Structure formats: structure tokens, C-alpha cells
N, C-alpha and C positions, 0 to 999 in steps of 0.2 A: 749140606746146609748147616756147617758148625757156626754157631754163634745166633742163628736166626730162631728165635723163639717162637714164630709163627709159622713154622713149617708145617703143613698140612698132609704131607705124604706118610710113607711107611718107612719109620727108621729100621724096621727089623724084617724087611723085604728079603726072603730067601733064608730066613733063620726062626728058630722057635722064639715067640716073645715071652720073656720071662714073666712067670705069675706065682702066687701063693708066698711060701716061705723061701727066702733066698739067702743061700751060704756062699760067700764069694771065697773062692779057693786061695791060698797063698801062691800057689803056682798053676800055670796052665801049659799045656803042651801044644805047639804049632809046627807043622812040618818037622815033626821028630825032634824039636828042639823044647828043652823046657825052660819057662820064664818065670820069673818071681812076679807076681801081682803087686804093683807098687802105686798105681794112680786109678782113679775112677774118674772118667773124662764126663765134660757137661753132656747132659741129656741121655747118658748111659742107660738109665731105665725109665725114660720120659713116658709118662702116661700107661706106665706098667700097671697091671693090677695084682700088685704085690702086697702082702701084709706085714711082712718082717724082713729085715736086712741084718745079716752078720758080716763084719768085716773083718780080715785077718790083721795082725800085728805087722805084716810087710807092707801096709798101705801107709805112703807118706805125703800123698797130695789127693784131695778131694775137690774137684772143680764146681764152680757155682752151677746149680741146678743140676745136679747129678742125679738126684732122686725128683726131679721137677714133675709137679702135675701127678703125683702117685696118690691119689685121694683116698685109697685104701690102706695106705701104710700106717701101721700103728705102733710099730716096735723096730727101734735101730740100737744096735749095739756094735761095740769094738772089742775085739780080743783084747785081753790083760796083756800088759808089757809094750803096747806100742809106744816107741818113744815121742811121736808127733802128735799123737791123738787119745783121748780117752772118751769113755761114753758115760753119760749121767741124765736120768729122767728124761730118757727117749732122745736124746740129742748126741751130737758128736762135737767135741770140742778140742782146738788146737791148743796144746799145753804152751807154746812159747808166749802168746799174747792174749790168752783167755777169750778166745774168740769161738763162738757157737757158729759152727760152720754149716752144719745140716740139721734139721729137725723133721717132724712130722705132725700130724693132726692131734697126738695126744702127749705133744713136749710139754714140759714145764721149763721156763727159763732158769737155770740155776743162779742162785746168788754168787756174786764175785765175776760174773761174766762182763767183759769190757766192751766187746764187739759182737754185732749181729752181722754175720757176712752176707755178701751179695746173694739173693735169692735162696737164703738159707731156708725159708719155710714158704716156698713159692707155689701158689696154686695146688695146696694141699687139703684143702677143705676144712682146716683150722676154724672151728666156730667156738661160741662162748665169750667170755671175758678175757682179754689179754692182759697178763700183768707182766711188766718189765721191772727188773729189780733196779735199786738205787745204785747201781754199780755200773751200768753201762754206758759208754761214752758216745759211742759211734754206731749208728744203725746204717748200714750200707744199701746200695742201689738194689730196689726191688725186695728187700728181705722178706717183707709180709705181703707181698702183692698177691691179688686173686684168691683171697680166702673169704670168709664169711663170718667174720666177727661180729659181737653184738655189744651193746652197751656205749659206755663213755671209755675215751682213751687219756689216760693221765700219763704223759711223758716223764721219766725221772728227772730229778733235780740233777742228775749227773750227767745228762746227755747234752753233748756239744754239737755233733753234727748228724743230720738226717738226710739220707741220700736220694737221689732221684728215684721216683716212683716206689718210695719205701713201703707206702701203705695204698698203692694204686689199687682202686676196685676192690676194697676189702670191707665194704659195708657196715662200718660203724655206725650206730643209730644214735647214740648220746651227746655228750658234749666233748669238747677237745681243750685240754689244758697244755700250753705251750711254756716250759720253764724258763727263768732267766738265763740259764746256762748255754741255751742253744745259740750258736752263732751263724749256722748255715743250714738252710732248707732247700734241698735239691728241686729240679722240675717235676712237676706233676706228683708231688709227694703224697698229696691225699686226693689226687684226682678220682672222681667215681665213688667216693665215700658218701654215705647218707648222713652226715652229723644233722641233728635237729635241735640239739640243746644249745648251750653256751659255748662261744668261742673266746677262750682266754688266751689272749697272746702275750708275751714276756715284755716287760718294759724297756728291754734292749731291742 
């Protein structure tokens, strides 16, 4: 079911489903062969009842929605010395392009972030007010979908591209302000949101 976010079956059939505090090892043994852990694939921990994740510095690729729908997740950290990623404010950030790759319900988006990656905070029960710093240029597909935000949404003046389903079914209840910098809005970007206040579109 790779790439199918609507899969209703058991991803962990025949294995123990991860829960609690997770420490991902830097190596694993399979059929008496030792392999370094270099990637965390999409839906690797889908809907797991995990509270924290620690990633080793061997990881050089984290797929979209690797931690998708982990509504109990409150802590994410990366081992120091990773050449590809670092952790800050309960997020994992890709060094080369200042991209927030994955976060959780307690994440704060750090200043200086330029990209919010695809499904970065996807169905993680993120609630309250969302503050996006005035450095973010791109919000990719499904970045904040299926959360329970409240209040208004003010997109930063730095924003240029808003991906498909970026805030799909995320429950905002106030106003929406679209800055002049935005030149592209993907399909269903705000589908299922509950805005009841003012809608301010950019003059462009």
C-alpha cells in the first residue's frame, strides 16, 4: 500500500507495533548481516502510539509522513553530528535548504525555516494557534493537513507557494489573510477548514 494514505489495514501484521519512547538504532541485523540505518520510509510509524522519537546520525533520508498520524507524539530529536539533518523545537530540519521535514503536536516552527515539507505535520493533533515565521517561502502538499488548529491564520509575507491540501481539514475558525507574495495555491489547500472571519486575498 505504498503511497496510499487511506490504507485501512494493519501495517504491522506479524510484528509488534511500536509504542512509547522510540530510539531508532544506527544499525540493524537481518539474516546475520549488519546494515546501517540510513532512511525512514513513508508511514514507517503510521498511527503508532509513540510519545518520543530519537533518530541516529546515520539517517540521511526521511520520507514524507514517516511519522504520520502519530497523535501522541510530543518529542522528536536527532543525534548531534548528523550531516543532513538537525533537530530544534521538536522538529527535524534539513540543513541544505532550511526545510522542516517532520514535526509533531508540540513543534514550534523555528525562525529561518524556508520550506515546510510535504506532510511534515500530518494528522498529528496539532492544536492551538499556528505561527509561521516570516522566512517560509514554500509550504508543500499536505504539510498541515488533518490537525485541529484554532484561531486565525496569517500567512507570512515571505510565502510564495502553497501546496495542494496544505491545510486540508485543519479546522481554523477565525480569519484568513493571504499575502501579496503568494503566486500559487494548490488544489484543496483549505478544504474542510472552518473560517468564519474575514477572508483577505492578496491584490495579486
